[in-house]
SELO-285676 format. One record per residue (C-alpha): residue in one letter; x, y, z. Coordinates in nm, 3 decimals, decimal comma, always signed. Each point is the difference from the previous one (the first is absolute). Layout:
N
<rec r="A" u="X" v="Y" w="Z"/>
...
This chain:
233
<rec r="M" u="+2,714" v="-4,065" w="-0,294"/>
<rec r="N" u="+0,043" v="+0,370" w="-0,010"/>
<rec r="I" u="-0,246" v="+0,263" w="-0,048"/>
<rec r="C" u="+0,013" v="+0,362" w="-0,064"/>
<rec r="T" u="-0,306" v="+0,222" w="+0,143"/>
<rec r="I" u="-0,064" v="+0,321" w="-0,137"/>
<rec r="P" u="-0,268" v="+0,187" w="+0,244"/>
<rec r="A" u="-0,217" v="+0,240" w="-0,178"/>
<rec r="R" u="-0,296" v="+0,126" w="+0,192"/>
<rec r="G" u="-0,265" v="+0,218" w="-0,163"/>
<rec r="G" u="-0,124" v="+0,328" w="+0,118"/>
<rec r="S" u="+0,310" v="+0,212" w="+0,023"/>
<rec r="K" u="-0,104" v="+0,367" w="+0,116"/>
<rec r="R" u="+0,306" v="+0,206" w="-0,044"/>
<rec r="I" u="+0,057" v="-0,155" w="-0,377"/>
<rec r="P" u="-0,323" v="-0,144" w="-0,140"/>
<rec r="L" u="+0,047" v="-0,340" w="-0,144"/>
<rec r="K" u="+0,369" v="+0,025" w="+0,070"/>
<rec r="N" u="+0,101" v="-0,345" w="-0,037"/>
<rec r="I" u="-0,137" v="-0,039" w="-0,369"/>
<rec r="K" u="+0,062" v="+0,397" w="-0,094"/>
<rec r="P" u="+0,194" v="+0,010" w="-0,309"/>
<rec r="F" u="+0,389" v="+0,067" w="+0,028"/>
<rec r="D" u="+0,173" v="+0,029" w="-0,305"/>
<rec r="N" u="-0,301" v="-0,126" w="-0,184"/>
<rec r="K" u="-0,031" v="-0,336" w="+0,194"/>
<rec r="P" u="-0,184" v="-0,047" w="+0,319"/>
<rec r="I" u="+0,230" v="+0,064" w="+0,281"/>
<rec r="I" u="-0,022" v="-0,350" w="+0,115"/>
<rec r="A" u="+0,087" v="-0,153" w="-0,303"/>
<rec r="Y" u="+0,359" v="+0,079" w="+0,096"/>
<rec r="S" u="+0,004" v="-0,223" w="+0,316"/>
<rec r="I" u="-0,181" v="-0,262" w="-0,181"/>
<rec r="K" u="+0,248" v="+0,009" w="-0,315"/>
<rec r="A" u="+0,308" v="+0,002" w="+0,258"/>
<rec r="A" u="-0,125" v="-0,284" w="+0,191"/>
<rec r="L" u="-0,086" v="-0,235" w="-0,309"/>
<rec r="K" u="+0,346" v="+0,088" w="-0,142"/>
<rec r="S" u="+0,201" v="-0,064" w="+0,321"/>
<rec r="N" u="-0,090" v="-0,387" w="-0,035"/>
<rec r="C" u="-0,001" v="-0,002" w="+0,375"/>
<rec r="F" u="-0,374" v="-0,101" w="+0,036"/>
<rec r="D" u="-0,243" v="-0,299" w="-0,059"/>
<rec r="L" u="-0,278" v="+0,245" w="+0,046"/>
<rec r="V" u="-0,041" v="+0,378" w="-0,058"/>
<rec r="I" u="-0,316" v="+0,089" w="+0,206"/>
<rec r="V" u="-0,151" v="+0,355" w="+0,031"/>
<rec r="S" u="-0,206" v="+0,030" w="+0,318"/>
<rec r="T" u="-0,289" v="+0,239" w="-0,050"/>
<rec r="D" u="-0,361" v="+0,073" w="+0,106"/>
<rec r="D" u="-0,055" v="+0,176" w="-0,359"/>
<rec r="N" u="-0,147" v="-0,143" w="-0,317"/>
<rec r="Q" u="+0,189" v="+0,243" w="-0,214"/>
<rec r="I" u="+0,283" v="-0,025" w="+0,148"/>
<rec r="A" u="-0,026" v="-0,387" w="-0,035"/>
<rec r="E" u="-0,066" v="+0,009" w="-0,346"/>
<rec r="V" u="+0,275" v="+0,241" w="-0,098"/>
<rec r="A" u="+0,245" v="-0,251" w="+0,213"/>
<rec r="K" u="-0,094" v="-0,277" w="-0,217"/>
<rec r="K" u="+0,048" v="+0,207" w="-0,301"/>
<rec r="Y" u="+0,352" v="+0,012" w="+0,097"/>
<rec r="G" u="+0,065" v="-0,338" w="+0,093"/>
<rec r="A" u="-0,066" v="-0,011" w="+0,363"/>
<rec r="Q" u="-0,242" v="-0,274" w="+0,168"/>
<rec r="V" u="-0,274" v="+0,129" w="+0,207"/>
<rec r="P" u="-0,172" v="-0,310" w="+0,155"/>
<rec r="F" u="-0,191" v="+0,179" w="+0,281"/>
<rec r="L" u="-0,132" v="+0,311" w="+0,084"/>
<rec r="R" u="+0,122" v="+0,137" w="+0,316"/>
<rec r="P" u="-0,241" v="-0,002" w="+0,286"/>
<rec r="E" u="-0,154" v="+0,311" w="+0,141"/>
<rec r="D" u="+0,202" v="+0,011" w="+0,337"/>
<rec r="L" u="+0,330" v="-0,006" w="-0,175"/>
<rec r="S" u="-0,109" v="+0,306" w="-0,255"/>
<rec r="D" u="-0,030" v="+0,287" w="+0,238"/>
<rec r="D" u="+0,212" v="+0,306" w="+0,053"/>
<rec r="F" u="+0,183" v="-0,161" w="+0,311"/>
<rec r="T" u="+0,098" v="-0,348" w="-0,118"/>
<rec r="G" u="+0,376" v="-0,063" w="-0,007"/>
<rec r="T" u="+0,168" v="-0,162" w="-0,249"/>
<rec r="I" u="+0,104" v="-0,328" w="+0,176"/>
<rec r="P" u="-0,355" v="-0,114" w="+0,085"/>
<rec r="V" u="-0,052" v="+0,027" w="-0,366"/>
<rec r="V" u="+0,296" v="-0,179" w="-0,094"/>
<rec r="K" u="-0,115" v="-0,285" w="+0,283"/>
<rec r="H" u="-0,334" v="-0,024" w="-0,162"/>
<rec r="T" u="+0,150" v="-0,091" w="-0,364"/>
<rec r="I" u="+0,236" v="-0,248" w="+0,110"/>
<rec r="E" u="-0,304" v="-0,164" w="+0,216"/>
<rec r="W" u="-0,211" v="+0,031" w="-0,325"/>
<rec r="V" u="+0,263" v="-0,188" w="-0,184"/>
<rec r="E" u="+0,102" v="-0,256" w="+0,249"/>
<rec r="N" u="-0,380" v="-0,099" w="+0,019"/>
<rec r="N" u="-0,064" v="-0,023" w="-0,349"/>
<rec r="I" u="+0,334" v="-0,086" w="-0,184"/>
<rec r="S" u="+0,298" v="-0,080" w="+0,170"/>
<rec r="P" u="+0,243" v="+0,068" w="+0,284"/>
<rec r="V" u="+0,205" v="+0,357" w="-0,037"/>
<rec r="E" u="+0,358" v="+0,016" w="+0,118"/>
<rec r="D" u="+0,078" v="+0,351" w="-0,086"/>
<rec r="V" u="-0,187" v="+0,328" w="-0,085"/>
<rec r="C" u="+0,089" v="+0,316" w="-0,154"/>
<rec r="C" u="-0,262" v="+0,279" w="+0,053"/>
<rec r="L" u="+0,049" v="+0,271" w="-0,263"/>
<rec r="Y" u="-0,183" v="+0,325" w="+0,000"/>
<rec r="A" u="-0,255" v="+0,107" w="-0,297"/>
<rec r="T" u="+0,133" v="+0,348" w="-0,017"/>
<rec r="A" u="+0,375" v="-0,091" w="-0,046"/>
<rec r="P" u="+0,097" v="+0,073" w="-0,349"/>
<rec r="F" u="+0,378" v="+0,008" w="+0,023"/>
<rec r="I" u="+0,014" v="-0,360" w="+0,135"/>
<rec r="Q" u="+0,225" v="-0,232" w="-0,242"/>
<rec r="P" u="-0,005" v="-0,369" w="-0,024"/>
<rec r="K" u="+0,362" v="-0,026" w="+0,092"/>
<rec r="T" u="-0,083" v="+0,184" w="+0,341"/>
<rec r="I" u="-0,270" v="-0,249" w="+0,101"/>
<rec r="F" u="+0,252" v="-0,290" w="-0,109"/>
<rec r="Q" u="+0,292" v="+0,129" w="+0,182"/>
<rec r="A" u="-0,212" v="+0,100" w="+0,323"/>
<rec r="Y" u="-0,109" v="-0,387" w="+0,007"/>
<rec r="K" u="+0,357" v="-0,112" w="-0,024"/>
<rec r="K" u="+0,090" v="+0,191" w="+0,312"/>
<rec r="L" u="-0,298" v="-0,098" w="+0,182"/>
<rec r="K" u="+0,108" v="-0,342" w="-0,063"/>
<rec r="E" u="+0,361" v="-0,012" w="+0,019"/>
<rec r="L" u="-0,025" v="+0,197" w="+0,352"/>
<rec r="K" u="-0,281" v="-0,219" w="+0,129"/>
<rec r="S" u="-0,196" v="+0,325" w="+0,075"/>
<rec r="D" u="-0,368" v="+0,031" w="+0,133"/>
<rec r="Y" u="-0,054" v="+0,308" w="-0,250"/>
<rec r="C" u="+0,206" v="+0,162" w="-0,256"/>
<rec r="V" u="-0,131" v="+0,369" w="-0,061"/>
<rec r="S" u="+0,075" v="+0,253" w="-0,247"/>
<rec r="V" u="+0,137" v="+0,338" w="+0,158"/>
<rec r="T" u="+0,151" v="+0,292" w="-0,078"/>
<rec r="S" u="+0,216" v="+0,285" w="+0,158"/>
<rec r="F" u="-0,170" v="+0,323" w="+0,133"/>
<rec r="S" u="+0,151" v="+0,285" w="-0,207"/>
<rec r="S" u="+0,063" v="+0,221" w="+0,255"/>
<rec r="P" u="+0,121" v="-0,090" w="+0,382"/>
<rec r="I" u="-0,322" v="-0,077" w="+0,213"/>
<rec r="Q" u="+0,207" v="+0,126" w="+0,283"/>
<rec r="R" u="-0,072" v="+0,371" w="-0,119"/>
<rec r="S" u="-0,354" v="-0,035" w="-0,081"/>
<rec r="I" u="-0,227" v="+0,257" w="+0,115"/>
<rec r="R" u="-0,353" v="+0,041" w="+0,091"/>
<rec r="I" u="-0,261" v="+0,298" w="-0,105"/>
<rec r="S" u="-0,268" v="+0,052" w="+0,282"/>
<rec r="Q" u="-0,362" v="+0,102" w="-0,076"/>
<rec r="D" u="+0,118" v="+0,338" w="+0,095"/>
<rec r="N" u="+0,278" v="+0,012" w="-0,273"/>
<rec r="E" u="+0,279" v="-0,032" w="+0,216"/>
<rec r="V" u="+0,301" v="-0,181" w="-0,083"/>
<rec r="S" u="+0,189" v="-0,226" w="+0,246"/>
<rec r="M" u="+0,265" v="-0,293" w="-0,043"/>
<rec r="F" u="-0,116" v="-0,380" w="+0,114"/>
<rec r="Y" u="+0,368" v="-0,028" w="+0,127"/>
<rec r="P" u="+0,144" v="+0,351" w="+0,062"/>
<rec r="E" u="+0,328" v="-0,140" w="+0,140"/>
<rec r="N" u="+0,080" v="-0,094" w="-0,364"/>
<rec r="F" u="-0,031" v="+0,357" w="-0,132"/>
<rec r="Y" u="+0,402" v="+0,034" w="+0,026"/>
<rec r="T" u="+0,076" v="-0,360" w="-0,127"/>
<rec r="R" u="+0,129" v="-0,010" w="-0,357"/>
<rec r="S" u="-0,236" v="-0,240" w="-0,199"/>
<rec r="Q" u="+0,286" v="-0,225" w="-0,099"/>
<rec r="D" u="+0,049" v="-0,081" w="+0,339"/>
<rec r="L" u="-0,360" v="-0,116" w="+0,090"/>
<rec r="E" u="-0,116" v="-0,337" w="-0,078"/>
<rec r="L" u="-0,169" v="-0,073" w="-0,330"/>
<rec r="A" u="-0,350" v="-0,127" w="+0,051"/>
<rec r="Y" u="-0,232" v="-0,173" w="-0,223"/>
<rec r="H" u="-0,383" v="-0,047" w="-0,084"/>
<rec r="D" u="-0,194" v="-0,243" w="-0,145"/>
<rec r="A" u="-0,001" v="+0,032" w="-0,379"/>
<rec r="G" u="-0,371" v="-0,115" w="-0,050"/>
<rec r="Q" u="+0,091" v="-0,256" w="-0,285"/>
<rec r="F" u="+0,018" v="-0,359" w="+0,127"/>
<rec r="Y" u="+0,010" v="-0,217" w="+0,326"/>
<rec r="W" u="+0,160" v="-0,344" w="-0,045"/>
<rec r="G" u="-0,087" v="-0,241" w="+0,272"/>
<rec r="R" u="-0,066" v="-0,370" w="+0,060"/>
<rec r="A" u="-0,344" v="-0,065" w="+0,034"/>
<rec r="E" u="-0,016" v="-0,137" w="+0,353"/>
<rec r="V" u="+0,140" v="+0,340" w="+0,125"/>
<rec r="F" u="-0,250" v="+0,164" w="-0,177"/>
<rec r="K" u="-0,303" v="-0,220" w="+0,124"/>
<rec r="Q" u="+0,169" v="+0,053" w="+0,364"/>
<rec r="Q" u="-0,032" v="+0,370" w="-0,083"/>
<rec r="K" u="+0,353" v="+0,090" w="+0,140"/>
<rec r="P" u="+0,116" v="+0,359" w="-0,035"/>
<rec r="L" u="+0,196" v="+0,098" w="-0,323"/>
<rec r="F" u="+0,274" v="+0,187" w="+0,160"/>
<rec r="T" u="+0,203" v="-0,243" w="+0,246"/>
<rec r="K" u="+0,325" v="-0,137" w="+0,054"/>
<rec r="N" u="-0,126" v="-0,289" w="-0,242"/>
<rec r="T" u="-0,059" v="+0,225" w="-0,282"/>
<rec r="T" u="+0,241" v="+0,079" w="-0,309"/>
<rec r="P" u="-0,007" v="+0,344" w="-0,164"/>
<rec r="Y" u="+0,015" v="+0,010" w="-0,359"/>
<rec r="I" u="+0,164" v="+0,353" w="-0,072"/>
<rec r="L" u="-0,129" v="+0,213" w="-0,308"/>
<rec r="P" u="+0,141" v="+0,329" w="-0,134"/>
<rec r="R" u="-0,222" v="+0,273" w="+0,083"/>
<rec r="Y" u="-0,057" v="+0,101" w="-0,364"/>
<rec r="L" u="-0,204" v="-0,359" w="-0,059"/>
<rec r="V" u="-0,239" v="+0,085" w="+0,300"/>
<rec r="Q" u="-0,277" v="+0,189" w="+0,020"/>
<rec r="D" u="-0,323" v="-0,102" w="+0,240"/>
<rec r="I" u="-0,300" v="+0,125" w="-0,166"/>
<rec r="D" u="-0,286" v="+0,123" w="+0,229"/>
<rec r="T" u="-0,097" v="+0,355" w="-0,139"/>
<rec r="P" u="-0,031" v="+0,173" w="-0,326"/>
<rec r="E" u="+0,353" v="+0,156" w="+0,051"/>
<rec r="D" u="+0,157" v="-0,322" w="+0,037"/>
<rec r="W" u="-0,165" v="-0,130" w="-0,300"/>
<rec r="K" u="+0,137" v="+0,301" w="-0,201"/>
<rec r="R" u="+0,348" v="-0,052" w="+0,166"/>
<rec r="A" u="-0,006" v="-0,383" w="-0,109"/>
<rec r="E" u="-0,097" v="+0,094" w="-0,369"/>
<rec r="L" u="+0,267" v="+0,248" w="-0,049"/>
<rec r="I" u="+0,270" v="-0,268" w="+0,155"/>
<rec r="F" u="-0,132" v="-0,257" w="-0,203"/>
<rec r="Q" u="+0,032" v="+0,203" w="-0,337"/>
<rec r="I" u="+0,372" v="+0,063" w="+0,078"/>
<rec r="L" u="+0,076" v="-0,381" w="+0,091"/>
<rec r="K" u="-0,179" v="-0,110" w="-0,340"/>
<rec r="Q" u="+0,204" v="+0,233" w="-0,185"/>
<rec r="D" u="+0,334" v="-0,158" w="+0,178"/>
<rec r="G" u="-0,113" v="-0,347" w="-0,065"/>
<rec r="E" u="-0,070" v="-0,127" w="+0,354"/>
<rec r="M" u="-0,361" v="-0,066" w="-0,020"/>
<rec r="C" u="-0,052" v="-0,307" w="-0,178"/>
């Protein structure tokens, strides 16, 4: 079977109740649940949470919450892969063996069902360990700068000061939407970014990592434009 797991820990500090905070009149987690269900890729869509309030919201929008995440996987330092591993093992111990898994983030309101489906096709066709969402940096990272505690500016790579931006290699970063992968690979807790990982490249206008109130506001503004253009289902 294939499963989708949506990690949604309680206790967010920078944005209180971030995973169920209203976003365009719906809890933000509802967008991920809806996209997962509409993708027709999954036998189970499970929200992994330690919070009863999040659990109730998740169930209201169609996800299953068959367990509450244990305390040792619910602190500020627990990574995503151990949480996915826990979900896989719970399903395999209680329901059925798992073949492929998509970890879908709870704060990904731009995610579309067709994107989930197309990324899964890439995972299977290329026989990858993972297929992960990425997007390009808007500016060359080779010309990035740092600002010291004394407010002094310097370049990370000063040798690139005179290099034209179009001559520098394009760089990408994790888009923070999903990680498709084989269940066995998640259980082995293999690193996400290796030669056996396939990227699924998203346009920058469909990507906004939401960690701060500023990120949230920017995501809301982008979402309204995308709705007007008919790009949000």
